[in-house]
C-alpha positions in Angstrom: 0.0 0.0 0.0 2.8 2.4 0.9 4.5 1.8 -2.5 1.3 2.3 -4.4 0.5 5.6 -2.6 4.1 6.9 -3.1 4.0 6.1 -6.8 0.5 7.7 -7.3 1.2 10.9 -5.3 4.8 11.7 -6.1 7.4 11.8 -8.8 10.8 10.3 -9.0 13.2 12.5 -7.0 10.5 14.0 -4.8 10.8 14.0 -1.0 8.5 11.7 1.0 8.3 12.7 4.7 7.0 10.3 7.3 6.8 12.0 10.7 5.8 8.8 12.5 8.0 6.3 10.6 7.7 3.3 12.9 9.8 0.5 11.4 10.5 2.5 8.3 8.3 0.9 5.6 7.5 4.2 4.0 11.1 5.2 3.9 12.1 1.9 2.3 9.4 2.2 -0.3 10.4 5.8 -1.0 14.0 4.5 -1.7 12.8 1.6 -3.8 10.6 4.0 -5.9 13.5 6.5 -6.4 12.2 9.1 -4.0 14.0 10.7 -1.1 12.7 9.3 2.2 12.8 11.3 5.3 11.4 9.9 8.6 11.5 10.5 12.3 10.1 8.7 15.3 10.2 9.4 19.0 10.6 5.6 19.7 14.3 4.8 19.7 13.7 1.1 18.9 11.6 2.1 15.9 14.4 4.4 14.7 17.0 1.6 15.1 14.8 -0.8 13.1 14.2 1.8 10.3 17.9 2.6 10.2 18.8 -1.1 9.9 16.2 -1.5 7.0 17.5 1.6 5.1 21.2 1.4 5.5 22.8 0.1 2.3 25.2 -2.8 2.4 28.1 -3.0 0.0 27.8 -6.1 -2.1 31.6 -6.8 -1.6 31.2 -6.7 2.1 28.1 -9.0 2.0 29.9 -11.5 -0.3 32.8 -11.5 2.1 30.6 -12.2 5.1 28.7 -14.9 3.3 32.0 -16.6 2.5 33.1 -16.4 6.1 29.7 -17.8 7.2 30.1 -20.8 4.9 33.6 -21.5 6.2 32.3 -21.2 9.8 29.3 -23.4 9.1 31.6 -26.1 7.6 33.9 -26.0 10.6 31.1 -26.1 13.2 29.2 -29.0 11.6 32.3 -31.2 11.2 31.6 -31.7 7.5 27.9 -32.6 8.0 26.5 -29.3 6.7 24.3 -30.9 4.1 23.0 -33.4 6.6 22.0 -30.6 9.0 20.5 -28.5 6.2 18.3 -31.4 5.1 17.3 -32.1 8.7 16.3 -28.5 9.3 14.4 -28.3 6.0 12.4 -31.4 6.9 11.6 -30.0 10.4 10.5 -26.6 8.9 8.3 -28.1 6.2 6.9 -30.9 8.4 3.5 -29.2 8.8 3.4 -27.2 5.6 1.2 -27.7 2.6 2.6 -26.7 -0.8 0.5 -26.1 -3.8 1.3 -25.4 -7.4 0.3 -22.0 -8.9 
């Protein structure tokens, strides 16, 4: 809904202000839709969540962290990474129903 309203009521490059930004959804949608998002909130936790959602991550840093995570995972599972991934997948999907679209 936020995305639709931003697209319908503003142009690319416009400023979108959210004085009660909460978790920052309007700010995120502003950025995604090529607007400038400005938000504020009195709640410090809300501010922290919104900041985390809107802070860009460099792809090189993300790739580096993912590689390190993979190495750590291999070391911590003593070479049984695939076994644990399958085990977790089975537990997560145990009570799920999947349908074709």
